[in-house]
matplotlib code that plots the C-alpha trace (Angstrom):
import matplotlib.pyplot as plt

x = [19.2, 20.2, 23.5, 26.2, 26.2, 29.8, 29.0, 26.5, 27.5, 27.0, 24.0, 22.5, 23.2, 21.3, 18.4, 18.3, 18.3, 15.3, 13.5, 14.3, 13.1, 9.9, 9.3, 10.1, 7.8, 4.9, 5.4, 5.5, 2.3, 0.7, 1.8, 0.4, -2.9, -3.2, -2.5, -4.5, -7.8, -6.2, -2.8, -3.2, 0.0, 2.2, 0.4, 1.4, 5.0, 4.9, 3.2, 6.1, 8.7, 7.0, 6.9, 10.6, 11.2, 9.3, 11.6, 14.7, 13.3, 12.9, 16.5, 17.8, 15.8, 17.1, 20.7, 20.2, 18.7, 21.6, 24.2, 22.6, 19.5, 15.7, 15.5, 15.8, 16.2, 14.0, 16.3, 14.6, 16.0, 15.1, 17.4, 20.5, 22.1, 22.4, 18.9, 16.8, 13.3, 10.5, 7.4, 4.3, 3.5, 1.8, -0.9, -2.0, -5.1, -5.2, -1.5, 0.4, 2.0, 5.0, 5.7, 5.3, 7.8, 10.3, 9.9, 10.2, 13.5, 14.9, 13.8, 15.6, 18.7, 18.8, 18.5, 21.1, 23.5, 22.8, 23.9, 27.0, 28.0, 27.0, 29.3, 32.3, 31.6, 30.7, 33.5, 31.4, 31.8, 28.2, 26.6, 28.8, 27.6, 24.0, 24.3, 26.1, 23.3, 20.6, 22.5, 22.5, 18.8, 18.1, 20.1, 17.8, 14.8, 16.2, 16.5, 13.0, 11.5, 13.4, 12.4, 8.8, 7.2, 9.8, 9.5, 5.7, 3.9, 2.4, -1.1, -0.5, 1.3, -1.6, -4.0, -2.0, -1.5, -5.2, -5.7, -3.2, -4.9, -8.2, -6.7, -5.2, -8.6, -10.3, -7.8, -6.5, -8.5, -12.0, -11.4, -9.3, -12.1, -14.7, -12.7, -12.0, -15.7, -16.8, -14.2, -14.7, -18.5, -19.6, -17.4, -18.6, -21.8, -20.1, -17.2, -19.3, -22.1, -19.5, -17.9, -21.2, -22.5, -19.4, -17.8, -14.5, -11.8, -10.4, -13.7, -14.3, -10.7, -11.3, -14.7, -13.1, -10.2, -12.4, -14.8, -12.0, -10.0, -13.1, -14.5, -11.1, -11.0, -14.6, -14.2, -10.9, -12.5, -15.6, -13.6, -11.2, -14.0, -16.2, -14.6, -11.2, -10.8, -10.4, -13.5, -14.0, -10.4, -10.3, -7.0, -5.8, -8.4, -5.7, -4.4, -7.9, -8.8, -5.6, -6.2, -9.8, -9.1, -6.2, -8.1, -11.2, -9.1, -7.3, -10.6, -11.9, -8.7, -8.3, -11.0, -10.4, -6.8, -7.7, -9.3, -5.7, -6.0, -7.3, -9.3, -12.6, -13.6, -10.3, -10.3, -13.9, -13.1, -10.0, -12.0, -14.6, -11.9, -10.4, -13.8, -14.2, -10.8, -11.6, -14.9, -13.0, -10.4, -13.1, -14.8, -11.4, -10.6, -14.1, -13.5, -10.0, -10.3, -14.1, -14.9, -17.5, -18.1, -16.5, -19.6, -21.7, -19.1, -18.8, -22.5, -23.0, -20.2, -21.1, -24.8, -23.9, -21.3, -23.6, -26.4, -24.3, -22.6, -26.0, -27.2, -24.1, -24.7, -28.4, -27.8, -24.9, -27.0, -30.1]
y = [-56.1, -54.7, -56.2, -54.4, -55.0, -56.0, -58.9, -60.5, -63.7, -64.2, -66.4, -63.6, -60.9, -62.9, -63.5, -59.7, -59.0, -61.3, -59.4, -56.0, -56.9, -58.3, -55.1, -52.8, -54.7, -54.5, -50.8, -50.2, -52.2, -50.1, -46.9, -48.2, -49.1, -45.8, -43.8, -45.9, -44.0, -40.5, -41.0, -44.2, -43.6, -43.3, -46.3, -48.3, -47.4, -48.5, -51.8, -52.4, -51.6, -53.8, -56.7, -56.4, -56.4, -59.7, -61.1, -59.9, -61.7, -64.9, -64.6, -64.2, -67.1, -69.3, -68.4, -68.8, -72.3, -73.3, -72.2, -72.6, -74.8, -74.3, -72.4, -68.7, -66.9, -63.9, -60.9, -57.5, -54.1, -53.2, -56.0, -54.4, -51.1, -48.4, -48.5, -45.4, -46.0, -45.7, -43.8, -45.5, -43.0, -45.8, -46.1, -42.5, -41.8, -40.0, -40.4, -37.3, -38.0, -35.7, -37.3, -40.8, -40.1, -38.7, -41.7, -44.2, -42.6, -42.7, -46.3, -47.4, -45.4, -47.1, -50.6, -49.7, -48.7, -51.9, -53.9, -51.8, -52.5, -56.1, -56.7, -55.4, -58.0, -61.1, -63.3, -65.9, -65.0, -66.1, -64.1, -61.0, -61.1, -61.4, -58.5, -56.4, -57.0, -56.1, -53.0, -51.8, -52.5, -50.5, -47.7, -47.7, -47.8, -44.8, -42.9, -43.9, -42.8, -39.5, -38.7, -40.0, -36.7, -35.7, -38.9, -38.8, -37.9, -34.4, -35.7, -38.0, -35.3, -32.9, -35.5, -36.0, -32.3, -31.8, -34.6, -33.0, -29.7, -31.3, -32.8, -29.4, -27.8, -30.5, -30.7, -27.1, -24.6, -25.7, -25.8, -22.6, -20.9, -22.0, -20.6, -17.4, -16.8, -17.7, -15.5, -12.6, -12.6, -14.0, -11.5, -8.5, -8.2, -8.3, -6.1, -3.3, -3.7, -3.1, -0.2, 1.6, 0.9, 2.2, 4.5, 3.1, 1.6, -0.3, -1.9, -2.9, -4.3, -6.5, -7.8, -8.5, -10.4, -12.5, -13.2, -14.1, -16.3, -18.0, -18.6, -20.0, -22.5, -23.5, -24.0, -25.9, -28.5, -28.7, -29.4, -31.8, -33.8, -33.8, -36.9, -38.7, -38.2, -41.9, -42.2, -38.6, -38.0, -34.7, -35.5, -35.5, -34.1, -32.3, -30.5, -29.5, -28.3, -26.2, -24.6, -23.9, -22.5, -20.3, -18.9, -18.2, -16.3, -14.4, -13.5, -12.0, -10.3, -8.6, -6.1, -6.0, -4.7, -1.3, -0.6, -0.4, 3.2, 5.4, 7.7, 5.9, 7.4, 6.7, 3.1, 2.5, 3.8, 1.5, -1.5, -1.0, -0.8, -4.1, -5.7, -4.8, -6.3, -9.5, -10.0, -9.4, -12.0, -14.6, -13.9, -14.3, -17.6, -19.0, -18.0, -19.3, -22.6, -23.4, -22.5, -20.0, -17.2, -14.0, -11.9, -14.6, -15.2, -11.5, -11.0, -13.9, -12.8, -9.1, -9.7, -11.9, -9.5, -6.5, -8.2, -9.2, -5.7, -4.1, -6.3, -5.3, -1.6, -1.8, -3.7, -1.4, 1.8, 0.6]
z = [-8.5, -11.9, -13.3, -15.2, -19.0, -19.0, -16.6, -19.0, -20.8, -24.6, -23.7, -21.5, -24.1, -26.7, -24.3, -23.6, -27.3, -27.7, -24.9, -26.4, -29.9, -28.4, -26.3, -29.2, -31.6, -29.2, -28.6, -32.3, -32.7, -30.0, -31.7, -35.0, -33.3, -31.5, -34.7, -37.2, -37.1, -37.3, -39.0, -41.1, -43.2, -40.1, -38.6, -41.7, -41.3, -37.6, -38.7, -41.1, -38.5, -35.9, -38.4, -38.9, -35.2, -35.1, -37.7, -35.7, -32.7, -34.7, -36.0, -32.5, -31.1, -33.9, -33.2, -29.4, -29.9, -32.1, -29.6, -26.1, -26.4, -25.9, -22.6, -23.0, -19.6, -19.0, -18.9, -19.4, -20.0, -16.3, -15.2, -16.7, -15.8, -18.5, -19.9, -19.5, -18.1, -20.6, -19.9, -21.3, -24.1, -26.0, -23.4, -23.8, -25.9, -28.2, -29.2, -30.2, -33.5, -32.9, -29.5, -31.0, -33.8, -31.3, -28.9, -31.8, -32.9, -29.4, -29.0, -32.2, -31.2, -27.8, -29.4, -32.0, -29.2, -27.4, -30.5, -30.8, -27.2, -27.5, -30.5, -28.5, -25.8, -27.9, -29.3, -31.3, -35.0, -35.9, -33.1, -33.9, -37.5, -36.5, -34.0, -36.6, -39.2, -36.6, -35.6, -39.3, -39.5, -36.3, -37.8, -40.8, -38.4, -36.5, -39.8, -40.8, -37.5, -37.6, -41.2, -41.3, -42.1, -44.6, -46.6, -46.9, -50.1, -50.0, -50.1, -47.1, -45.2, -45.8, -44.5, -41.3, -40.8, -41.0, -38.5, -36.2, -36.5, -35.6, -32.5, -31.6, -31.9, -29.9, -27.1, -26.8, -28.8, -27.7, -24.0, -24.2, -26.2, -23.7, -20.9, -22.6, -23.5, -20.0, -18.4, -20.7, -20.7, -17.4, -15.4, -17.2, -15.1, -11.6, -12.6, -14.1, -11.6, -8.9, -10.8, -11.3, -7.8, -6.0, -8.6, -7.1, -9.2, -6.2, -5.4, -9.1, -9.2, -6.1, -7.4, -10.9, -9.4, -7.2, -10.0, -12.5, -10.2, -8.8, -12.3, -13.5, -10.6, -11.2, -14.9, -14.5, -12.2, -14.4, -17.5, -15.9, -14.4, -17.5, -19.0, -19.1, -22.9, -23.6, -25.7, -26.9, -28.0, -26.1, -24.5, -20.9, -18.5, -16.4, -19.5, -20.6, -17.1, -16.9, -20.3, -19.5, -16.1, -17.2, -20.1, -18.0, -15.5, -18.3, -19.9, -16.7, -15.6, -19.0, -18.4, -14.6, -14.7, -16.1, -12.7, -11.3, -12.6, -9.8, -12.0, -12.3, -15.6, -17.3, -15.9, -17.1, -20.6, -20.8, -19.5, -22.2, -24.9, -23.6, -23.6, -27.2, -28.0, -26.0, -27.9, -31.2, -30.3, -29.5, -32.8, -34.6, -32.9, -33.7, -37.3, -37.5, -35.8, -35.6, -39.2, -38.0, -40.6, -39.2, -39.3, -37.7, -35.0, -34.3, -34.2, -31.7, -29.4, -29.5, -28.8, -25.8, -24.5, -24.8, -23.0, -20.1, -20.1, -20.0, -17.1, -15.1, -15.7, -14.9, -11.7, -10.7, -11.4, -9.4]

ax = plt.figure().add_subplot(projection="3d")
ax.plot(x, y, z, "-o")
ax.set_aspect("equal")
plt.show()
């Protein structure tokens, strides 16, 4: 059962400090290892901070041995009331640099507050001085974690921004674009086939909604089950699946909603205009994030869209 902090003895406070410094150091090392390939400059900063945490732990152990002997009881943050639970962000791959910086700052703040509270409860002058020195160092760590990006040279910052952009493209843009292309193109045939076959806006609407939602569910599961992202760097499968599924559904519903208009000819004209806007959007995204030349991207998307559109009209008119 967790104990109240005010009930801890000086011996137990020192033991808890040793445990906190060890945990913080290992987390910082995990952050550094997770960022090393993509964000080497930030990883180096975390390496340095982790090394300092190891020095703090050694200082605490030395003081503990001088005051209380060799045996250090195992007292962890979970054994004391007042500490917030930590989610294991350091186990996620790939690590998100903005989230890591935020968590590191919060971690240093929490440890600093621990030292401030511990100083109020400890009476031994030597221990108070040590805790005060460590509190000041943790304050500097907190500032460092909070200002990592601001203090970086422009060349390093540019490199890490480029790496962050690549991760964004890999984890969000690519699955979203795949979904948007699938939803926009693959649903053209059933929607316009139904429209031409029935000449009914209502029937085309029902077919389009069914095709869009069904395709969204199918694509979401396919993407989420494709890989867990641990080796590919593509991020969490649930997130990728959700992005792909939502964009697939959005791509199909975009040219389906015009069939809410009862007048079939007006609805059909509006749907064709929206299809053109969807294809233009896909071409722009490919140009903006996938470095595909705009004319090439437009040509590829338009050819595919026109072919599927023609198939839908031919089938619906037969």
